[in-house]
N, C-alpha and C positions, 0 to 999 in steps of 0.2 A: 583417687581411684587408680588401681594398678592394672597394667597390661600383663597378662600371663603369657605363657609360651605361645608363639604364633607358628602357624604352618605345620603343626604337629602331625596332622593326618597324612601328610605326604612329604615330609621333610627328607625321607630317605629314598624316595622314589624319583626316577627320571621323569621329566615332564614333557608332554607332547604339546608344544607351543601352538600347534594348529588347532587345538581344542581349547575351550574355555578353562581358565585357571581359577580355582576357588581357594580362598584363604580363610581359616577360622581364627578370629581374634578372641582370645580367652581373657576375660577380665573378672574382677571381683564381683561384678554385677551380672555376670552371665556371658554367654558366647555370642559373637556376631560373625556371620559368614558373608564374605564379599566376593564379587567376581572382579578379576583384573582384565581390562579390555586388551584385546590383541592388537588394536590399532594404535596403542600408545606403548610400544615395546620398551622404550627407555625407562619409563616409569614402572611398568610391570616387572622388568628384570631387576631394577633397583630394589623394589619392594621385596621380591623373592629372595634376593641376595641377603638383604638385611634380616629377613625372617630366619633364613637358614643359618645365618651366622650367630643368631641369638642376640642381635643388636637391640631388640625390643623387650627382651626378657626383664621383667621387673620395673620397667620405666612407668612414669605417671602420665595420666591425662592431666596435663598441667593447666589447661585452659578450658573451662566448661562454662558456656554461656547458654542459659536455658532459651530454647526456641531459636537458637542460632547455630552454634558449632561446638563440637567436642574435639579438642586438639591434643595430640601427644607426640612422642618421638624424640624428645630432648634427652640425650644420653645422660646428662648431668642430673636428671630428675631421680635417678636411682638412689641418690644420696638422701633424698627426702628430709632435708634440713628444715626445721621449723622456721617460718618467716621468710624463706627464700622464694623469690618469684622466678620460676623456671621458664624456659622458652628461648634462651639466648644461644643455645648450641644446636646447630642444624647439621652437624656432622662435618662441617668445614668444606662442603662442596655443594654444588647445585646440579640439577638435572635439566637439560635443555627443554624448552616448552614444547609440548605436543598437544596443542589446542585443536580439538576436532569439533566440527559443527554439530555432530550427532550426540555429543555429550555435554551436559551442563550440570551446574551445582544444584541438583534437586535434593529433596529430603531423603536421607538415607545413603547418599553417595559418599564413597571414600575418595578424598582428593588429597593431593600433596599441598602442604602449606607453601605460601610464597609471599615475598615482600610486595608492597604496592608498586604501581607502575612508575612513580616518580623516582624511586631508587632502584627499580628493577625493570627498565624499559624492555629488556629481552623476555620478561615474564617467566624467567626460569624458576623451577621449583626448588624448595629446600631439600637438602640431601636426605635427611632422616625424618623430618617432621611431617605429619599428616593430620587430616581432620575427617571426622564424620560430620556431614552436614545435617543439622536439624532443620535449619531454614526458618526464616520468619515468613512463611508463606501466607497467602490470603486464605481465609476460610471460605467454605462454599457460600456462606451468607454474604460475605464481602464481594465475592465474584458475581453473585446474583444481582448486585446493584448495577452492573454494567450491561449495555446493550449486547445481546448474545453474539450477533454477527461480527461485532468489533473484536471480541475475544477470539472467535473462531479463526479470524484472519491470521492472528499471531500464533495459533496452535497448529502450524503446518507440519510439524515433525511426526504427527501420528502417535505421540507418546502421552497425549492428554495433558501436556504442560505448555506454558506460554513461552515462546521464543521472543516475541515482540509484544510489548504491553501498550495498548492504545492510550493516547493522551488527548488527541483531538482529531476529528474526522471532517472530511468535506464530501459534498455530493455535487452533482452537476445541476445547474439551473439554466433555464432560458432567460436571457436578459435582453430587454427591448429598449430601443430609443423611442420612447412613447411620443415624443414631440413630433417626429416625422411620421410615425405610424398613424397618428390621429389625422394627419392630412390625407393620407392614403385611404384610411377607413371612411372618412367623411365623403370622399369622392367616389368610392366604389362600393361601399356597404360591407367591406371586409370585416370579419368578426374575429376577435382573439380566441374564440372557442376552438378555432382550427389549430391552435398551438398545442392542443392536447396530444396530437399524434404526429409521427414523423411524416406520414403521407400528407397531413394537413399543412405542415411546414412547406413541403415540396410544392403543393398546389398554390399556397399563398405566395411563395417566391415567384412562381410563374406569373401569377396575376400582377405582382408588384413590378416585375421586369417589363411586362407589357404596358402597364400604366405609366411608368416612368419613360418608356420609349415614346409613348404617345404625347408626352409633354413637349417634344421637339419634333413636330411633323416634317420639318425640312431636313432633319438628319435621321437617316434610317438606322435601325438596329443599335441604338445607343442607350438601351435600357440599363437599369442599375440592379446589381445583385441585392438580394434581400437578406441572406443568411450565410453564416459561416460557423465553424466550430473548432475548438481547441481539443487537444488530446484525442486524436482520431481513433487510436486503438480502443478507447472506451466505447466509441460508437460501434465498432466491429464486435467487441466482446459482449457488451451489454445488449446491443441490438440482436445478436444471435441468441443470447440467453432468453430474451423476451420471446423469440420465435421458436423456442424449444430446443436449442442446440447449445452445447457447451464447447466452444471452439477448442479450448485447451484445458484439459482436466488432468489430474494426477491420480493414477491408480497404482497402488503398491509402490509408491515412491517414484514412479516413472511417468513422464508426460505422454498424453494421448491426444492426437489431433483429430478433430471431427470437422473438417472443412466442407460442410454440407453445401452442395452446389445450389440448390434451390434457395436456401436461406441466404447464401452469399450473393446470389443474384438480386434478391430483394434489397440487400444493403447497397449494392451497386446502383440499382435503379433509383435509389433515393439519396445518392450522393454524386456518383460519377455523371449520371445523366443531367441533373440540374446544374452541375458545375460546368459541363461542356456548353450548355445553353446560356450560361451567364447568369442563371438565377441564384446560384451560390457563388461566394467569392472567398479568396484568401490571398492577401497580398502583404500585410504587415506581419511582424513576428507573432503577435497575438491578435485574436479577433477583436479585442477591445481597441487595439490600434486602428483596425479597419473601421470600427464604428466612429472613432474620434476623427478620422479623415473623411467620413461620409461615404465610405465604399460599401458598407452594409448597414442595416439598421437593427439586426437581431443576431444573437449568437448564443451558443451553448458553451459554457465554461464552468470552472470550479466555483463553488460558493465562496471559497477562500480568496478567489481573485475578483469576485464581484464588487468588493469594496473599491477596486480601482477602475470601475466603470467610469468613463469620462463624463464630465459635467458640461462639456461643450463639444460642438462639432466644428472642426477647423478646415475650411475649404481651401484657404490660401493664406498667404502672409497677411492679407488685409481683410479677409472675410471669415467670420466665425459667428456662431450663435449658441445660446445655452440649450441643453437638452435635459429631459427628465428620464430617469431610468424606471423601468417597471420589471419586476421579476415574476417568473412563472415556474412551475415544476418542469423538469426536463421532459420533452415529448417522448412518447412510447410508440412502438409499432402497433398499428391498428389490429385489434384482436390478440395482441400479445400478452404474455404473462407480466406480472408486476415485479420487475427486477430493476434495480438502480445500482449504479456504481458506488462503492465505498472506497475512499482513498484518504490520504491525510497523513498524520504524524503518529509515530509510535517510538518507544524507547526500548533499547535492548540492554539488559544487565549482563555484561560479559564476565568472563573469569577475572577475578580481582581478589584483593585482600578481603577476608571475611567481613571486616568492619565497613569496607567500601560497599560491598553487596548489601549489607544490612541498611546502610544509609540510603542506598539507591531505592530500595523497596519502600522505605518510609517516605522518600520524596515523591514517588509515584502515587502513593496514597494521598499525600498532601495536595499534589497538583491536580488530581482528578476529583477532589472533593466537589460536590455538585455546584455550590455557589461560586467557588473559585474557578472551576472549569468553565462555567457559563460566562463569567466575567471575561475570561480570555476569549471566548467565542464572540462576544459582542464587540470586541475590538479587532477581530480578525476575519470573521466570516466562517470560521470553522464550527463544526457541530460538536457539542459536548458528548462525552462517552458514557455517562451514567443515565439510567432510566429517569431518575428524578429530574435531572437537568434538562430532559427532553419533554417534560410535561408542560403543555402550553400555559397553564395557569402560572406555574413557576417561572416560565420564560417571560411572560408578559409583565409579571411583577418586577423581574430583574431589569427588563428593558425600560420600564417606567422609572425605576430607581436610578438607572444609569443615564437617563435622558438620551436614549438611543435615537439616532437620526432616522428619518423615514426610509432612507435607502437601506440602512442596516436592519431595520425592522422587517422590511420586505425580504431581505436576504435570509435572515435567521428564521423567520416564520415559514417561508417556503422550503428552506433546507430541512428544518425539523419535520415539516409535513411530509417531505419525501421519505425520511427514515421511518415514519410511522405507517406509510401507505405502501411500502415496497419491501421486498426481500433484498437486503443489501448484499452485494456480490462483488467479489474480486477473484481473479485466478490465484490458485495456490502457487507457492514458490517452487521452482524446479530449476535444475541446471540448464543454463542457456535460456532461461525464461525471459531475461531482459532483452536478449537478441531476438527472440520470437515476437515479443511485444513490439520491438522496433519495426519488424517486417509488417505487422498488422497496422502500425501507425503510419508507415510511409508508402507502402506499395500502391494502394489505390490513389492516395493523394498525389504522389509524384506522377502517376499515369494520367490523372485528370488534369494536372497543370500542364504537362507536356502536350496533351491532346487539345487542350483549350488554346494554347499558343498556335498550334497547327490550324485549328478552327478559325482563329482570328486572321491568320494569313490568308485563308481561303476567302473569307468575307471581305477582306481588304482588296482582294483582286476582283470583287464584284459578285461572288457566288452568294445566292440568297441564304438566309439563316437556316431555313429548314433543310435545304440541300446540303449545306456544309455540315450540319449536325448529323445528317444521315450517313455521312462518311465514317462516323465514329460510334454512333449508337447502334451497334450491330451485335448479333449473336456471336459472330466470329471474333470480334474484338474482345467481348467479355470472355469467351472461351480461352483465348490466348493468354489474357491476363490471369484468369483463374488458374490455369495449369502452371504458369510460371510462379505464381504466388504459392500455390499448394506445394510445389516441388521445393521452393525455398524454405518453407516452414518444415517440411519433412526432414530436409537435410539439417536444419538448425536443431531440431529437437533430438535427432539421432546422433549429432556430433558431440 
């Protein structure tokens, strides 16, 4: 295939580089018009210079791979010698990399050729050679095999294409030390139906604290915490979403904060307040550590971490006992909408040599094949990403074949149930998004821990529990924290 004269329409005209630049590529098969991006000026100017100099006149598309790429630009290919494999001449120079997050190798894109990362760590482009991407993209039928929410998370550019391809997901579950729970339930009549709501967890935690405190009548106010949670930002983001508010959303590519005070107060009342009172706890690095040490008996955490739920409770160097795990769906706010967090693993296919991109796409298809993806899930607690692999009949057959443990069965069954009963949600990516999430993750937690220490200092001096708690559980305390946190978030997303 021949490349005819390029840039003919404007070869003699001065260009306004502040406006889009278009090039017409004339070939024996017809014309193609492409836009050169202004935010890659080195590549744009190099291509314009080559076009105007006639460097592409009469050269071949020497590499044509159906469904993948059409590559040309080797000056030697003008010779058109039979049996010669062209592609070895790239003009004798390279163009420094200009990789931009807003551009990717989608079907129809014009890109410069480049050697692979092993021999080209700087990822510089070949001087004269370029490619048209045909792409071995997935068909609509292939994409329809995946859970829609998982694909939407990776399509954050607004261009209708995937930046991140899902390979395994996780949800949050409530995990319970059923051994110690049964003692409490038998003594008090407590029922695990309370675990369905956040408010039910708060009330159960209060009852558990009071029951454990009553076990030692000679020691006042030594009740035990019932509950803790990992990934506190998920509580803030998903809790607000259940209550009708999207704390951080993206509109026209820019983040928007909706730190609704009434909704945030409900989040506060069901974490800060029980934490101050000792009904909730957090002392180890993860809440599974707290369960292992007997500091709490229930926690919310990732399904992928549930496999590490401890098999025993260690009270001291000499005292321990076995415990049984029980898994439940993550509690929701009473009267709230059915939202649950989606998180987990995805892969990005970055700019690379064409054959590397092709191989990457094939690997993604292979790894997410329903049976293979579910096999991975059964060993890790992650949720498979294809609809077929989330059908319970298919899942149960796979668990039977794999001889899955009762713990893993509970994890996978509840995790997949969460995906079927809820709209899976995560915030869209935006600049400073990680920093904003860190504020949501730490602000209330750090406040609760600091005030809990101050509370304990007051009770150690003899102040009654209720009076000490009243020093912190006030409208004024909430208002001060709310304003400080809202300001921090506003500054973060504006920066």
